[in-house]
C-alpha positions in Angstrom: 125.6 129.5 97.0 123.5 127.5 99.5 120.9 126.9 96.8 123.6 125.7 94.4 124.9 123.2 97.0 121.4 121.9 97.6 120.8 121.3 93.9 124.3 119.7 93.5 123.5 117.3 96.3 120.2 116.4 94.7 121.9 115.7 91.4 124.5 113.5 93.1 121.7 111.6 94.8 119.9 111.1 91.4 123.1 110.0 89.7 123.8 107.4 92.4 120.2 106.2 92.5 120.1 105.6 88.7 123.7 104.2 88.5 123.2 101.5 91.1 119.7 100.6 89.8 121.2 100.1 86.3 124.0 97.9 87.7 121.4 95.8 89.6 118.8 95.8 86.8 119.6 92.4 85.3 119.6 90.7 88.8 116.3 92.4 89.4 114.8 91.3 86.1 115.8 87.7 86.9 114.4 87.7 90.4 111.2 89.4 89.3 110.5 86.9 86.6 109.0 84.4 89.0 106.7 85.2 91.9 108.4 82.8 94.3 111.6 84.9 93.9 109.9 88.2 94.8 111.2 88.0 98.5 114.8 87.8 97.2 114.1 90.8 94.9 112.8 92.6 98.0 116.1 91.8 99.8 118.1 93.1 96.9 116.1 96.4 97.1 117.2 96.7 100.7 120.8 96.3 99.6 120.2 98.9 96.9 118.8 101.3 99.5 121.9 100.9 101.8 124.3 101.4 98.9 122.8 104.8 98.0 121.9 106.3 101.4 125.2 106.6 103.2 127.3 108.0 100.2 124.7 110.7 100.0 125.1 111.5 103.7 121.6 110.3 104.6 121.6 108.5 107.9 118.4 106.5 108.5 117.2 105.1 111.8 114.1 103.4 113.0 112.2 103.6 116.3 109.9 100.6 117.1 107.1 101.1 119.5 106.7 97.4 118.9 108.6 95.4 116.4 106.4 93.8 113.7 106.2 90.0 113.8 107.9 88.6 110.7 105.5 85.7 110.7 102.3 87.9 110.7 100.6 89.7 107.8 100.0 93.4 108.1 98.9 96.5 106.2 101.5 99.2 106.8 100.2 102.7 106.5 102.6 105.6 106.2 102.5 109.4 105.7 103.9 110.3 102.3 105.9 113.6 101.9 109.0 112.6 99.9 110.4 110.5 97.1 112.6 108.9 99.7 109.6 107.2 101.4 109.7 104.0 99.3 113.4 103.6 99.7 113.4 104.2 103.5 110.5 101.9 104.3 112.1 99.2 102.2 115.4 99.7 104.0 114.2 99.8 107.6 111.1 97.6 107.8 112.2 94.0 108.8 109.2 92.4 107.1 108.7 91.3 103.5 106.0 93.4 101.9 104.7 94.7 98.6 104.0 98.4 97.9 100.6 99.6 96.7 101.0 103.0 95.0 99.9 105.1 92.0 100.3 103.6 88.6 102.4 106.5 87.3 105.3 104.7 89.0 104.9 101.7 86.7 105.6 104.0 83.7 109.0 105.2 84.9 111.8 103.7 82.8 113.7 100.9 84.6 112.3 101.7 88.1 108.8 100.9 86.8 109.6 97.1 86.7 108.8 96.9 90.4 105.2 98.2 89.9 104.6 95.8 87.0 105.7 92.8 89.1 106.3 92.6 92.9 104.3 95.8 93.7 100.7 96.8 93.0 99.9 99.9 90.9 96.7 101.7 91.4 95.0 103.8 88.6 93.0 106.2 90.8 91.4 107.7 87.7 89.5 104.5 86.9 87.1 103.0 89.5 87.3 99.6 87.8 91.1 99.5 87.7 91.4 100.8 91.2 89.0 98.0 92.3 91.1 95.4 90.5 94.2 96.7 92.3 92.6 96.2 95.7 91.5 92.7 94.6 95.1 91.9 93.8 96.1 93.3 97.2 93.5 91.1 98.9 95.0 88.1 97.2 98.5 89.0 98.4 97.2 89.3 101.9 95.6 85.9 101.6 99.0 84.6 100.5 100.4 86.0 103.8 102.2 88.9 102.1 102.1 92.2 103.8 101.2 95.3 101.9 102.4 98.9 102.4 100.0 101.7 101.4 100.3 105.5 101.5 96.7 106.4 102.3 97.2 110.0 101.2 97.1 108.7 97.7 100.3 110.4 96.6 102.6 113.3 97.5 100.7 116.6 97.5 102.3 120.0 96.7 102.3 121.7 100.1 103.9 119.2 102.6 103.5 119.1 105.5 100.7 118.9 106.7 99.3 115.5 105.8 96.5 115.2 103.3 93.2 113.5 104.2 93.5 109.7 104.0 91.6 107.8 101.4 89.4 104.9 102.6 90.8 102.0 100.5 93.5 100.8 102.9 91.0 100.7 105.8 88.3 98.9 103.8 91.0 96.3 102.8 92.1 95.8 106.4 88.5 95.3 107.7 87.4 93.0 104.9 90.4 90.8 105.4 90.6 91.3 109.2 94.3 92.3 108.9 96.0 94.5 111.5 97.3 97.9 110.4 100.7 99.2 111.5 101.0 103.0 111.3 104.3 104.4 110.3 105.5 108.0 110.8 108.3 109.3 108.5 109.7 112.3 110.4 112.4 113.8 108.3 112.2 112.7 104.6 110.4 115.9 103.6 113.5 117.8 104.7 115.8 115.7 102.6 114.1 115.2 99.3 110.6 116.7 99.2 108.0 115.6 96.7 106.1 118.8 96.6 108.8 121.3 95.7 112.2 122.6 96.6 111.5 125.1 99.3 111.8 122.8 102.3 114.4 120.3 101.3 117.4 119.1 99.3 119.8 118.6 102.2 121.6 115.6 103.6 121.1 114.5 107.3 119.3 112.1 109.5 116.0 110.6 108.7 113.9 108.8 111.3 111.0 106.4 110.9 108.7 105.4 113.8 106.9 102.1 113.5 103.9 102.2 115.8 102.0 99.4 117.6 99.6 97.4 115.4 96.0 98.6 115.3 93.7 95.5 115.5 90.8 95.2 113.0 89.3 91.9 114.2 85.6 92.3 114.7 85.3 95.6 112.9 82.8 96.1 110.1 82.9 98.3 107.1 80.7 100.9 108.8 83.7 101.5 111.1 86.2 102.2 108.3 86.1 106.0 108.7 86.7 105.6 112.5 89.6 103.3 111.8 91.0 105.7 109.2 90.8 108.7 111.6 92.5 106.6 114.3 95.5 105.7 112.1 95.7 109.3 110.8 95.8 110.7 114.4 98.5 108.3 115.4 100.8 109.3 112.5 100.0 113.0 112.7 100.6 113.2 116.5 104.0 111.6 116.2 105.0 113.9 113.3 103.9 117.0 115.3 106.0 115.8 118.3 109.2 116.2 116.2 108.2 118.9 113.7 106.9 122.4 114.6 105.9 123.3 111.1 102.3 122.3 111.3 
């Protein structure tokens, strides 16, 4: 019976997710047709997130160690355990930003429009295309648009713990001397897991911790692994504080 309720809740979430997206699809297409309208499209995504979360009895909250400056450019780095991660970071981060994520998302019907326009898709199977994606990200940073990256490179099957971080986000930060803001998502994996159904499919609270910025001014590329480990440790320590599963 409990398993049935979990699956029924997941189906309700999926129905609401798709229905609201379809209702908003034409406004999204209009706003995503011109680059200068992307911030408005991002705000509409926030509205979409609010509309679907509360009817699904998901109650998000955010803890700021230090609130990001809306006038600064950042690279946000978050752990990635759940399909909810994109929705919740959109909903709770006060800054305008673009996602950088695997290119499979650009191929999803309707939803993929974001990763063909406002967001940056990365084909990790091709070094050339991956390099081009990071060049696009560097251009966005130069245009003073923040970027959110999941350094694990995707959702792996057995979450938690976190997978090792890939170096791309940290190379990008050092090359452009952009501060990194680590983000810890504490509960998304309990609600809608990306790696299977054993540890999730249940409504409830989800908390996001936005950490203090990690400065990269003066760092060189030889220090990218040190920077990577520092950001990993910040996120993992916060996750362990609230979860006893790892």
